[in-house]
C-alpha positions in Angstrom: 113.2 203.6 19.7 116.5 205.1 18.8 118.0 206.0 15.5 121.2 208.1 15.9 123.1 207.4 12.7 122.4 207.2 9.0 123.7 203.6 8.9 121.3 202.7 11.8 118.4 204.3 10.0 119.3 202.4 6.8 119.5 199.0 8.6 116.2 199.8 10.4 114.5 200.7 7.0 115.9 197.5 5.4 114.5 195.4 8.3 111.1 196.8 7.6 111.0 196.1 3.9 112.5 199.4 2.7 109.8 201.5 4.4 111.0 205.0 5.3 111.8 205.7 9.0 108.9 208.1 9.6 106.4 205.5 8.4 107.9 202.7 10.5 108.0 204.9 13.6 104.4 205.9 13.1 103.3 202.3 12.7 105.4 201.2 15.8 104.0 203.9 18.0 100.4 203.1 16.9 101.0 199.4 17.6 102.5 200.2 21.0 99.6 202.3 21.9 97.0 199.7 20.9 98.9 196.9 22.7 99.2 198.9 26.0 95.6 200.0 25.9 94.5 196.5 25.3 96.8 194.8 27.8 96.4 197.3 30.6 93.0 198.7 29.8 94.6 202.1 30.3 93.6 205.4 28.8 97.0 206.4 27.5 99.0 206.2 30.7 102.7 206.2 30.0 104.8 207.7 27.3 107.0 206.8 24.3 110.4 208.4 23.7 111.8 208.2 20.1 115.3 209.4 19.3 116.3 210.3 15.7 119.3 212.1 14.2 118.0 215.5 13.2 115.3 218.1 13.2 114.0 217.1 9.8 113.6 213.5 11.0 111.9 214.7 14.2 109.3 216.7 12.1 108.7 213.8 9.7 108.3 211.2 12.5 105.9 213.5 14.4 103.8 214.0 11.3 103.7 210.2 10.7 102.7 209.6 14.3 99.9 212.2 14.1 98.6 210.7 10.8 98.9 207.1 11.9 96.1 204.8 13.1 96.4 205.9 16.7 97.0 209.6 15.9 93.9 210.9 17.5 94.9 209.3 20.8 98.4 210.6 20.8 100.0 213.8 22.1 103.0 214.0 19.8 105.7 216.5 20.8 109.0 217.3 19.0 112.1 218.1 21.0 115.3 219.5 19.4 117.7 222.4 19.9 116.1 224.6 17.2 112.8 224.8 19.1 112.1 227.7 21.5 112.6 226.7 25.1 108.8 227.1 25.7 108.2 224.4 23.0 110.9 222.2 24.5 109.5 222.4 28.0 106.2 220.9 26.9 107.8 217.4 27.0 107.8 217.7 30.8 104.0 218.4 31.0 101.3 215.7 31.5 99.3 214.9 28.4 95.7 215.7 28.1 93.2 213.1 29.4 93.1 209.9 27.4 96.2 210.9 25.3 99.5 209.0 25.3 102.5 211.3 25.2 105.0 210.6 22.4 108.2 212.6 22.4 110.3 212.6 19.2 113.8 214.0 20.0 117.3 214.4 18.8 
C-alpha cells in the first residue's frame, strides 16, 4: 500500500467513500490478515509494508492498525527518520509467534 503525495491520499480517500487514510489502512490490513490466515491456514507468516507521506500519517496508520479488528494479531511498527535507530531497526526483526508484521513507513 503506498500513499506518497497529498493528491494520492485524497484520491484514495475518495475511492473509499471519504474515509480518512488511517481508517482505510487499518481496515485493509485487517482484511489482508484475515484473508491470508484463511487461505493459507498460516499463523501470521508474512508481512505488510505500508508507505505514507509523513511521520504524523505513520503514527495515525499504526494506531488504526492496532485498534482494528485484527489488531491483537498484528505486530505494528512505525519507521521514519525521526525515530531513534534502535526503533527503526525493529523492522528487520522477526515478529512474535502468531503475529503478522506490519511496517508503516515514509
